[in-house]
C-alpha positions in Angstrom: -0.1 0.1 0.3 2.6 2.1 0.8 4.6 1.8 -1.8 1.3 2.1 -4.1 1.3 5.6 -2.3 4.7 6.6 -3.0 4.0 5.7 -6.6 1.4 7.7 -7.0 3.0 11.2 -5.1 6.0 10.6 -7.5 3.6 10.7 -10.8 1.8 13.6 -9.3 5.2 15.3 -8.9 6.3 14.3 -12.1 3.4 15.7 -14.0 3.6 18.9 -11.9 6.7 19.3 -13.5 6.2 18.2 -17.1 4.2 20.8 -18.7 3.9 20.5 -22.7 5.0 23.7 -24.4 2.5 26.8 -24.7 3.1 28.0 -28.5 1.7 31.1 -27.4 4.2 31.7 -24.5 5.8 34.7 -25.2 9.6 34.8 -24.7 11.2 37.2 -22.5 13.0 40.2 -23.9 16.7 39.7 -23.3 16.3 37.7 -20.1 20.2 37.1 -20.1 21.1 40.6 -19.9 20.2 39.8 -15.8 22.4 37.2 -16.0 25.6 38.0 -17.4 27.2 40.7 -14.9 26.9 38.3 -12.6 28.8 35.1 -13.5 31.1 35.5 -10.5 34.4 34.4 -11.6 33.4 33.4 -14.9 32.4 36.8 -16.0 34.1 38.0 -19.1 36.2 41.3 -18.8 34.4 43.5 -20.6 31.4 43.0 -18.1 33.3 44.9 -15.8 35.4 47.5 -17.8 34.4 50.6 -16.9 34.9 54.0 -18.6 37.3 55.4 -16.3 39.8 52.6 -17.8 40.3 54.6 -20.9 40.3 58.1 -19.2 43.7 59.9 -18.7 45.0 60.1 -15.2 45.9 63.9 -14.3 49.3 63.3 -13.4 50.8 67.0 -13.8 53.9 67.4 -12.1 54.5 63.7 -11.4 57.1 61.3 -13.1 56.3 57.6 -13.2 59.4 55.4 -11.8 57.9 52.0 -11.3 54.9 49.5 -12.0 54.3 46.7 -10.2 51.3 44.7 -11.4 49.2 41.8 -10.3 47.1 40.0 -13.6 45.1 37.3 -13.8 44.6 35.4 -16.7 42.2 36.0 -19.5 39.0 33.7 -20.2 39.7 30.3 -20.6 38.1 26.9 -21.0 36.6 25.1 -17.8 38.4 22.2 -16.0 38.0 18.8 -16.7 35.3 17.9 -14.5 32.9 20.8 -16.0 34.0 19.7 -19.6 33.1 16.1 -18.6 29.8 17.4 -16.9 29.1 19.3 -20.2 29.3 16.0 -22.1 27.2 13.9 -20.1 24.7 15.7 -17.8 24.2 18.6 -19.4 23.2 16.3 -22.7 20.8 14.7 -20.5 19.3 17.7 -19.3 18.9 19.4 -22.6 16.9 16.2 -23.7 14.8 16.6 -20.7 14.2 20.0 -22.0 13.4 19.3 -25.7 10.6 17.0 -24.6 9.2 18.5 -21.7 10.6 21.9 -21.1 8.5 25.0 -20.3 9.9 27.4 -22.4 9.3 29.7 -25.1 9.9 28.6 -29.0 12.9 30.4 -29.7 14.3 29.2 -26.5 14.0 25.7 -27.2 15.1 26.2 -30.7 18.5 27.5 -29.0 18.9 24.3 -27.1 18.1 21.9 -30.4 20.8 23.7 -31.8 23.4 23.3 -28.4 25.8 20.7 -28.1 29.2 20.7 -26.3 31.9 21.8 -28.0 35.0 20.7 -25.7 37.0 17.8 -25.0 38.6 17.0 -21.4 42.1 17.4 -23.1 41.5 21.2 -23.3 40.8 21.7 -20.1 41.7 25.1 -19.0 43.2 26.7 -22.0 43.2 30.5 -23.2 40.7 30.9 -25.6 40.9 33.5 -28.0 38.5 36.0 -26.2 41.1 35.7 -23.2 43.8 36.6 -25.5 42.1 39.3 -26.9 41.3 40.8 -23.2 45.2 40.9 -22.5 45.8 42.4 -25.6 43.2 45.2 -25.0 44.4 45.7 -21.4 48.4 45.8 -22.8 47.2 48.5 -25.5 45.4 50.7 -23.0 48.1 50.4 -20.5 50.5 52.0 -23.3 47.8 54.7 -24.0 47.3 55.7 -20.5 51.1 56.0 -19.9 52.2 57.4 -22.9 55.9 58.9 -23.3 56.3 57.6 -19.7 56.3 54.1 -20.7 59.4 53.0 -22.7 58.0 52.7 -26.6 60.3 49.2 -26.9 61.5 46.5 -25.2 64.4 46.6 -23.2 65.7 43.8 -20.7 66.8 46.4 -18.1 63.4 48.0 -18.2 61.1 45.2 -18.1 60.2 42.5 -16.0 57.6 39.7 -16.8 56.8 36.5 -15.4 53.7 33.9 -15.5 53.1 30.4 -13.6 53.7 27.4 -15.4 50.5 27.2 -16.9 49.4 27.9 -20.6 46.8 30.2 -19.5 49.2 32.6 -18.1 51.9 32.4 -20.3 49.8 33.3 -23.4 48.0 36.0 -21.3 51.6 37.7 -20.7 52.6 37.2 -24.3 49.2 38.4 -25.6 49.5 41.5 -23.0 53.4 42.3 -24.0 51.8 41.9 -27.7 49.1 45.0 -26.9 52.2 46.9 -25.1 54.8 46.7 -28.3 52.9 44.8 -30.9 55.8 42.4 -31.1 57.0 39.7 -28.4 59.6 38.2 -30.4 62.7 39.8 -28.4 61.1 39.6 -24.7 62.8 37.5 -22.4 60.3 35.5 -19.7 62.3 33.7 -16.9 61.3 29.8 -16.9 58.2 29.5 -14.8 57.6 27.6 -11.3 54.7 25.5 -10.7 54.8 26.5 -7.0 56.3 30.4 -7.7 56.5 31.9 -3.9 55.4 35.1 -5.5 53.1 34.5 -8.2 51.2 31.0 -6.1 52.3 31.7 -2.6 49.3 29.6 -1.4 50.9 26.6 -3.5 53.6 26.4 -0.8 51.3 26.9 2.0 50.6 23.5 3.4 48.8 24.5 6.1 46.3 26.5 4.5 45.8 23.8 1.8 45.2 21.1 4.3 43.1 23.3 6.6 40.9 25.3 4.9 41.4 24.5 0.8 41.0 20.8 1.0 38.7 20.6 4.5 35.0 20.4 3.8 34.4 21.6 7.4 36.2 25.3 6.2 33.1 25.9 3.6 30.4 24.7 6.1 28.5 28.3 5.5 28.4 27.5 1.6 26.8 24.2 2.5 24.0 26.2 5.0 23.0 28.6 2.1 22.9 25.4 -0.4 20.6 23.9 1.9 18.3 27.3 2.1 15.2 28.4 1.1 16.1 30.7 -1.4 18.3 27.7 -3.2 15.3 25.3 -2.9 13.5 28.1 -4.5 15.8 27.9 -7.4 15.6 24.3 -7.5 11.8 24.5 -7.9 11.7 27.4 -10.4 14.3 26.1 -12.8 13.2 22.5 -12.5 9.7 23.5 -13.5 11.8 24.8 -16.5 13.4 22.1 -17.7 10.4 19.5 -16.9 11.9 17.5 -14.4 13.7 17.7 -11.3 17.2 19.1 -11.1 19.3 19.0 -8.1 21.6 21.7 -6.8 25.1 20.6 -8.4 23.3 20.3 -11.9 21.9 24.4 -11.4 25.7 24.7 -10.5 26.9 23.3 -13.7 24.3 24.8 -15.8 25.6 28.2 -14.3 28.8 27.6 -15.1 27.8 26.7 -18.6 26.0 30.0 -19.0 29.2 31.8 -17.3 31.7 30.0 -20.1 29.7 30.2 -23.1 29.0 33.8 -22.7 32.4 34.9 -21.7 33.8 32.6 -24.9 32.2 34.6 -27.5 30.9 38.6 -27.4 27.3 38.1 -29.3 26.5 34.4 -28.3 23.4 34.0 -26.3 23.9 30.4 -24.2 20.6 28.8 -24.2 21.7 27.7 -20.4 21.5 31.3 -19.4 18.2 31.5 -20.3 17.1 29.4 -17.4 18.2 31.9 -14.6 15.7 34.9 -13.9 17.1 37.9 -12.0 16.2 36.4 -8.7 18.1 32.7 -9.5 21.1 34.0 -10.6 21.3 36.5 -7.1 21.1 33.2 -5.2 23.6 31.4 -7.6 26.0 34.6 -7.4 25.7 34.7 -3.5 26.6 31.0 -3.1 30.1 31.8 -5.1 30.9 35.0 -3.2 30.2 33.1 -0.2 32.6 30.3 -1.0 35.6 32.5 -2.3 35.1 34.7 0.6 35.8 31.7 2.9 38.6 30.2 0.6 40.2 32.6 -0.9 39.2 35.7 1.1 38.7 37.2 4.4 37.0 34.2 6.0 40.6 33.0 7.9 43.3 35.1 8.6 45.9 32.6 7.1 44.3 32.8 4.0 45.1 36.5 3.2 47.8 36.7 5.7 50.3 34.4 3.5 50.1 36.9 0.8 52.9 39.0 2.5 55.0 36.8 0.4 53.9 38.6 -2.7 53.8 41.8 -1.2 57.5 41.8 0.4 58.4 41.3 -3.5 56.2 44.5 -4.4 58.1 46.7 -1.5 61.7 45.0 -2.7 61.3 45.8 -6.6 59.8 49.5 -5.7 62.8 50.1 -3.1 65.9 48.3 -5.3 67.5 48.9 -8.2 65.7 46.7 -10.3 63.6 46.8 -13.7 61.3 49.6 -13.4 58.3 47.8 -14.8 57.0 44.5 -13.2 54.2 42.4 -14.6 53.4 39.2 -13.2 50.5 36.9 -14.4 49.0 34.6 -12.3 45.3 33.2 -11.1 42.3 33.8 -9.1 43.5 32.8 -5.9 46.2 35.1 -6.0 44.5 38.0 -6.7 41.7 37.5 -4.4 43.9 36.9 -1.3 46.2 39.7 -2.4 42.6 42.1 -2.2 42.3 40.7 1.2 45.9 41.5 2.2 45.0 45.1 1.1 42.2 45.4 2.8 39.8 45.8 -0.1 36.5 45.3 -0.6 35.8 44.5 2.5 32.7 44.6 4.9 32.1 45.2 8.1 30.8 41.9 9.0 31.5 38.2 8.6 29.8 36.9 5.4 27.7 33.9 6.5 24.8 31.9 4.9 22.2 34.4 6.6 23.6 37.5 4.8 22.1 36.7 1.3 20.0 40.1 1.3 22.7 42.3 3.0 24.7 44.7 0.9 27.9 43.8 0.2 31.5 45.0 -1.3 32.8 41.6 -1.7 31.2 40.6 -5.2 33.8 38.5 -7.0 31.5 38.9 -10.4 33.1 42.6 -10.2 36.4 42.1 -8.0 37.6 38.8 -10.3 36.6 38.3 -13.3 38.4 37.0 -16.1 41.8 38.9 -16.7 41.5 41.1 -13.4 44.3 43.6 -12.7 45.9 45.3 -9.7 48.3 47.5 -10.7 50.7 49.7 -8.5 52.5 52.9 -9.9 55.5 54.7 -8.2 55.5 58.6 -8.9 58.2 61.1 -7.9 56.2 64.3 -7.9 56.6 67.7 -6.8 55.6 67.1 -3.4 57.3 63.9 -3.1 56.8 60.1 -3.8 53.7 58.9 -3.8 51.8 55.4 -5.2 48.8 54.9 -7.2 46.9 51.5 -7.2 44.6 50.8 -9.9 41.8 47.8 -9.8 40.3 46.7 -13.4 42.2 49.6 -14.6 40.7 52.3 -12.7 42.1 54.2 -9.7 41.1 53.3 -6.0 42.2 54.3 -2.6 44.6 52.1 -1.2 43.0 50.9 2.7 44.7 53.1 5.2 45.3 56.0 2.8 43.1 59.1 2.4 39.8 58.1 1.1 39.3 59.1 -2.7 42.7 59.9 -3.4 44.4 58.4 -6.3 47.6 59.0 -5.0 49.0 58.2 -1.5 52.5 59.1 0.4 54.7 56.2 -0.4 55.6 56.6 3.2 52.0 56.0 4.2 51.9 53.2 2.4 55.1 51.6 4.1 53.8 52.5 7.3 50.3 50.9 6.9 51.7 47.3 5.7 55.5 47.7 7.6 54.7 45.2 10.4 53.1 42.5 8.2 56.0 42.7 5.6 58.7 42.7 8.4 57.2 40.0 10.0 56.4 37.7 7.0 57.3 34.3 8.4 56.1 32.4 5.6 57.1 29.0 6.8 55.9 29.1 10.3 53.2 30.4 9.4 52.4 27.8 6.8 53.6 24.8 9.1 51.4 21.6 9.4 52.4 21.8 13.3 49.6 24.5 13.8 46.5 22.6 15.0 43.5 23.1 12.6 41.0 24.9 15.5 43.2 28.0 15.1 41.6 28.3 11.7 38.1 26.9 11.9 
């Protein structure tokens, strides 16, 4: 009797989810526009590029003497796991949509034409859009600096370095091409898989074990994915698909929407059509929450270890080394660097309960593909100053006078002096420290 009732209940749920396509159902007017700027760390750089990135900065009375920049690689392919999910799970969901989906005719036609485009061995490779992002950043850098930047590459003037990955290397080469219109004579040092400056966290065993690979470290994320807002998203998207889809499948759809949007400027991914403004707000918050706890302010160790990179920053600004330093690295480095600096910091700790609160920590805006942080040292008539740009726009260095593009260099050094002088990276990252010190 119980089994019969259960079978009847499942049939009723299936009938509720499955609906025939209503031919008169109108397509929404550009529904994807609310989605495209909320794609977390897979947001294309063109969606965060602002007018201030192309506006000249008034540096009258100042002479540029040094730069030190961190650049995330440009748009890439997904990981092997995501590609495999596209090739298997999404194919099945697509078939469910075509058979049962509650979408308008034009939306269904997009799903009819959709098919996976990648093989697992193409994981994480820089794509054409990523190469263009980096070239354009290089060209704008040249335009902004003008005659202050040497027109031609000289080894004594420029220091380029990238991590031991194809996407970082080709990002460096494309940025350099944008800067000089050639790359044949540029010297790149041998890349390291665990670079103490570009990817310091790869050397921090305590962070990797206690935070990165510890499920308990992201308990706030798990709580949010079991919350009412997420369950409502599951219900809305299941109704569109025509059969039940779980949170993991929805996250895969969101990632596919993001990658396919980032790859091509004018392409509308059908997977984006499944999300409305309310749904993407939930998924974006889930991403913000995860990166907050793994790469941001969640645990002190995560950002304190970035002292290794900023020790290099002050060393290269203070010593007689190449004036222009450009590093090409990854999301994990940029986010930890931002947290070390105190950028995009909220006055509360982000938890699963903060979904409706306003926040500065939004990875769609602060950590898109090709995200960049560039420090510029200037000798001015009133002293030595530093300018920091994020996404090519000036931002105030936390601790410096608010809403000022330039900060006195001695002030900057005082702000970070204690953390740089006491940067005991190896003891900090030792596994002998108990896990409770983090959690």
